[in-house]
Kinemage of the C-alpha trace (Angstrom):
@kinemage 1
@onewidth
@group {chain A} dominant
@subgroup {mainchain}
@vectorlist {calphas} color= white
{ca unk a 1} P -0.240 0.105 -0.107
{ca unk a 2} L 1.372 3.502 -0.963
{ca unk a 3} L 0.887 6.400 1.501
{ca unk a 4} L 1.437 10.197 -0.138
{ca unk a 5} L 1.787 13.065 2.065
{ca unk a 6} L 1.961 16.198 0.502
{ca unk a 7} L 2.526 19.752 2.220
{ca unk a 8} L 3.355 23.481 0.562
{ca unk a 9} L 3.702 26.331 2.520
{ca unk a 10} L 4.941 30.046 2.468
{ca unk a 11} L 6.628 32.593 4.732
{ca unk a 12} L 6.859 32.122 8.399
{ca unk a 13} L 5.091 28.501 8.284
{ca unk a 14} L 5.189 25.130 9.680
{ca unk a 15} L 4.615 21.743 8.135
{ca unk a 16} L 4.874 18.428 9.353
{ca unk a 17} L 4.580 15.271 7.494
{ca unk a 18} L 2.992 12.536 10.363
{ca unk a 19} L 4.679 9.517 10.930
{ca unk a 20} L 4.117 6.792 8.010
{ca unk a 21} L 4.514 3.253 9.891
{ca unk a 22} L 3.652 1.221 6.547
{ca unk a 23} L 6.022 0.454 3.348
{ca unk a 24} L 6.279 2.548 0.174
{ca unk a 25} L 5.243 5.838 1.687
{ca unk a 26} L 5.720 9.181 -0.238
{ca unk a 27} L 6.196 12.180 1.976
{ca unk a 28} L 6.681 15.733 0.301
{ca unk a 29} L 6.966 19.632 1.611
{ca unk a 30} L 7.686 22.458 -0.635
{ca unk a 31} L 7.907 25.784 1.006
{ca unk a 32} L 8.999 29.145 -0.124
{ca unk a 33} L 10.006 32.316 1.821
{ca unk a 34} L 12.028 32.643 5.158
{ca unk a 35} L 11.555 31.255 8.537
{ca unk a 36} L 10.047 28.035 7.255
{ca unk a 37} L 10.317 24.693 9.201
{ca unk a 38} L 9.650 21.567 7.588
{ca unk a 39} L 9.774 18.214 9.523
{ca unk a 40} L 9.184 14.512 8.212
{ca unk a 41} L 8.854 11.365 10.452
{ca unk a 42} L 9.198 7.859 8.468
{ca unk a 43} L 9.643 5.393 11.546
{ca unk a 44} L 9.182 2.430 10.598
{ca unk a 45} L 8.884 0.083 7.420
{ca unk a 46} L 10.897 0.172 4.336
{ca unk a 47} L 10.918 1.600 0.843
{ca unk a 48} L 9.772 5.026 2.195
{ca unk a 49} L 10.536 8.519 0.145
{ca unk a 50} L 11.198 11.538 1.689
{ca unk a 51} L 11.772 14.952 -0.376
{ca unk a 52} L 12.215 18.455 1.432
{ca unk a 53} L 12.364 21.932 -0.654
{ca unk a 54} L 12.527 25.093 1.077
{ca unk a 55} L 13.722 28.306 -1.054
{ca unk a 56} L 14.341 31.192 1.015
{ca unk a 57} L 16.504 31.996 4.040
{ca unk a 58} L 16.688 30.825 7.558
{ca unk a 59} L 14.740 27.702 6.832
{ca unk a 60} L 15.101 24.501 8.861
{ca unk a 61} L 14.378 20.891 7.544
{ca unk a 62} L 14.536 17.965 9.830
{ca unk a 63} L 13.881 14.169 8.256
{ca unk a 64} L 13.801 10.876 10.204
{ca unk a 65} L 13.961 7.474 8.755
{ca unk a 66} L 14.091 4.071 10.392
{ca unk a 67} L 14.108 0.972 8.202
{ca unk a 68} L 15.333 -0.051 4.908
{ca unk a 69} L 15.570 0.747 1.398
{ca unk a 70} L 14.300 4.310 2.330
{ca unk a 71} L 15.303 7.334 0.535
{ca unk a 72} L 15.691 11.094 1.133
{ca unk a 73} L 16.431 14.352 -0.730
{ca unk a 74} L 16.385 17.898 0.764
{ca unk a 75} L 16.984 20.788 -1.532
{ca unk a 76} L 17.693 24.365 0.490
{ca unk a 77} L 18.558 27.524 -1.641
{ca unk a 78} L 19.311 30.333 0.669
{ca unk a 79} L 21.392 31.826 3.434
{ca unk a 80} L 21.047 30.536 6.806
{ca unk a 81} L 19.590 27.317 6.248
{ca unk a 82} L 19.521 24.134 8.379
{ca unk a 83} L 18.985 20.331 8.023
{ca unk a 84} L 19.119 17.676 10.374
{ca unk a 85} L 18.731 14.141 8.987
{ca unk a 86} L 18.467 10.672 10.705
{ca unk a 87} L 18.728 7.383 8.779
{ca unk a 88} L 18.529 3.951 10.973
{ca unk a 89} L 18.573 0.859 8.792
{ca unk a 90} L 20.308 -0.402 5.837
{ca unk a 91} L 20.492 -0.060 1.955
{ca unk a 92} L 19.215 3.605 2.778
{ca unk a 93} L 19.943 6.779 0.294
{ca unk a 94} L 20.026 10.249 1.615
{ca unk a 95} L 20.955 13.409 -0.386
{ca unk a 96} L 21.320 17.234 0.701
{ca unk a 97} L 21.812 20.206 -1.345
{ca unk a 98} L 22.417 23.798 -0.274
{ca unk a 99} L 23.331 26.746 -2.263
{ca unk a 100} L 24.744 30.339 -0.798
{ca unk a 101} L 26.120 31.368 2.527
{ca unk a 102} L 25.944 30.323 6.608
{ca unk a 103} L 24.232 26.788 5.733
{ca unk a 104} L 24.516 23.780 7.995
{ca unk a 105} L 23.512 20.031 6.963
{ca unk a 106} L 24.051 17.601 9.406
{ca unk a 107} L 23.045 13.918 8.786
{ca unk a 108} L 23.119 10.699 11.482
{ca unk a 109} L 23.466 7.566 9.949
{ca unk a 110} L 23.279 3.919 11.814
{ca unk a 111} L 23.215 0.747 9.702
{ca unk a 112} L 24.825 -0.817 6.449
{ca unk a 113} L 24.989 -0.300 2.854
{ca unk a 114} L 23.953 3.212 2.886
{ca unk a 115} L 24.818 5.960 0.482
{ca unk a 116} L 24.545 9.490 1.648
{ca unk a 117} L 25.782 12.611 -0.613
{ca unk a 118} L 26.040 16.333 0.962
{ca unk a 119} L 26.525 19.317 -1.502
{ca unk a 120} L 26.906 22.953 -0.682
{ca unk a 121} L 27.787 24.976 -3.613
{ca unk a 122} L 28.538 29.048 -4.063
{ca unk a 123} L 28.695 30.275 -0.667
{ca unk a 124} L 30.806 30.713 2.267
{ca unk a 125} L 30.871 29.737 5.830
{ca unk a 126} L 28.916 26.609 5.310
{ca unk a 127} L 29.124 23.490 7.448
{ca unk a 128} L 28.579 19.822 6.492
{ca unk a 129} L 28.708 16.914 9.098
{ca unk a 130} L 27.834 13.369 9.118
{ca unk a 131} L 28.103 10.853 12.464
{ca unk a 132} L 28.121 7.181 11.074
{ca unk a 133} L 27.966 4.099 12.693
{ca unk a 134} L 27.776 0.676 10.576
{ca unk a 135} L 29.611 -1.369 7.876
{ca unk a 136} L 29.984 -0.521 4.287
{ca unk a 137} L 28.705 2.596 3.732
{ca unk a 138} L 29.382 5.451 1.406
{ca unk a 139} L 29.712 9.304 2.108
{ca unk a 140} L 30.406 12.119 -0.185
{ca unk a 141} L 30.608 15.763 0.808
{ca unk a 142} L 31.102 18.468 -1.929
{ca unk a 143} L 31.684 22.307 -1.053
{ca unk a 144} L 31.870 24.096 -4.371
{ca unk a 145} L 32.810 27.800 -5.014
{ca unk a 146} L 33.174 29.288 -1.529
{ca unk a 147} L 35.354 30.183 1.535
{ca unk a 148} L 35.519 29.033 5.055
{ca unk a 149} L 33.403 25.960 4.616
{ca unk a 150} L 33.838 23.081 6.978
{ca unk a 151} L 33.197 19.458 6.414
{ca unk a 152} L 33.329 16.604 8.754
{ca unk a 153} L 32.836 13.032 8.930
{ca unk a 154} L 32.933 10.487 11.455
{ca unk a 155} L 33.017 6.863 11.723
{ca unk a 156} L 32.191 5.215 15.440
{ca unk a 157} L 33.199 1.816 15.171
{ca unk a 158} L 32.778 0.046 11.287
{ca unk a 159} L 34.514 -1.278 8.563
{ca unk a 160} L 35.071 -0.883 5.152
{ca unk a 161} L 33.103 2.598 4.700
{ca unk a 162} L 34.096 5.067 2.065
{ca unk a 163} L 34.362 8.970 2.905
{ca unk a 164} L 35.034 11.263 0.177
{ca unk a 165} L 35.165 15.109 0.914
{ca unk a 166} L 35.719 17.631 -1.871
{ca unk a 167} L 36.290 21.396 -1.330
{ca unk a 168} L 37.034 24.196 -3.741
{ca unk a 169} L 37.786 27.741 -2.868
{ca unk a 170} L 39.995 29.475 0.077
{ca unk a 171} L 40.359 29.038 3.739
{ca unk a 172} L 38.152 25.811 3.960
{ca unk a 173} L 38.504 22.831 6.477
{ca unk a 174} L 37.436 19.076 5.969
{ca unk a 175} L 38.318 16.572 8.843
{ca unk a 176} L 37.593 13.047 8.995
{ca unk a 177} L 37.993 10.457 11.985
{ca unk a 178} L 37.621 6.586 12.406
{ca unk a 179} L 37.164 5.472 15.526
{ca unk a 180} L 37.219 1.894 16.418
{ca unk a 181} L 36.692 0.483 12.740
{ca unk a 182} L 38.944 -1.094 10.098
{ca unk a 183} L 38.949 -1.416 6.213
{ca unk a 184} L 38.054 2.219 5.796
{ca unk a 185} L 38.838 4.995 3.099
{ca unk a 186} L 39.015 8.616 3.664
{ca unk a 187} L 39.638 10.773 0.946
{ca unk a 188} L 40.297 14.520 0.826
{ca unk a 189} L 40.572 16.954 -2.362
{ca unk a 190} L 41.183 20.603 -1.894
{ca unk a 191} L 41.740 23.075 -4.562
{ca unk a 192} L 42.771 26.741 -3.673
{ca unk a 193} L 44.720 28.564 -0.792
{ca unk a 194} L 44.980 28.244 2.749
{ca unk a 195} L 43.036 25.114 3.072
{ca unk a 196} L 43.041 22.712 5.768
{ca unk a 197} L 42.830 18.695 5.868
{ca unk a 198} L 42.554 16.782 9.034
{ca unk a 199} L 42.289 12.909 9.339
{ca unk a 200} L 42.400 11.022 12.632
{ca unk a 201} L 42.468 7.046 13.220
{ca unk a 202} L 42.008 5.744 16.532
{ca unk a 203} L 42.012 2.330 17.867
{ca unk a 204} L 41.645 1.025 13.774
{ca unk a 205} L 43.264 -1.141 11.466
{ca unk a 206} L 43.926 -1.072 7.614
{ca unk a 207} L 42.472 1.889 6.960
{ca unk a 208} L 43.473 4.092 3.965
{ca unk a 209} L 43.867 8.068 4.473
{ca unk a 210} L 44.517 10.392 1.192
{ca unk a 211} L 45.054 14.052 0.899
{ca unk a 212} L 45.440 15.985 -2.158
{ca unk a 213} L 45.816 19.800 -2.359
{ca unk a 214} L 46.615 22.204 -5.248
{ca unk a 215} L 45.781 25.522 -6.737
{ca unk a 216} L 47.261 27.813 -4.075
{ca unk a 217} L 49.308 28.067 -1.169
{ca unk a 218} L 49.313 28.125 2.790
{ca unk a 219} L 47.718 24.810 2.710
{ca unk a 220} L 47.982 22.552 6.014
{ca unk a 221} L 47.292 18.616 5.696
{ca unk a 222} L 47.451 16.424 8.663
{ca unk a 223} L 47.152 12.613 9.613
{ca unk a 224} L 47.232 10.948 12.766
{ca unk a 225} L 47.226 7.253 13.501
{ca unk a 226} L 46.646 6.202 16.962
């Protein structure tokens, strides 16, 4: 059975998609203006889909999914937007797209074989973070054409995960950490000047660390294995 939840809103509004307890549900929220809040909860089942689009400034989106083979996609063009996403389960997919300045995307993932992408373009002072527990997951973070952006990724106990961080611009920071994991791959690619990359591995074995920096001077690259 397919459930479809649709909501649209304008300035200074709140939209909430109620929990969907069956498989194969679709929840969609579209908001324009400033100061909007969108919250979606798909707390059980599988093959659920969640979509949030917020066009404007100072908007907030929240998505929670529990189960397997779920998908969520959030798009926030504008300044000062915030997105918080949580996925628990296996074989899930999540995408967060933000453009402009001073936005934040935060994802917490627990499970196996999940695929996550965060993309922040054409802005400064943006923050992207992923906190991951599980195995065989893929995390990609892109921050293009901006300055003083920050990307962070953390693995808390897991194996065979792949982290890729790409930044172009000036004064950006990329940090990735593995705690109690093995066979994980951490890759950073930065183009521009005065960028910094930090990779840390604690109590872990057989991990691969790579940092590539080009296109300018004053860059910093640090790798710690404990």
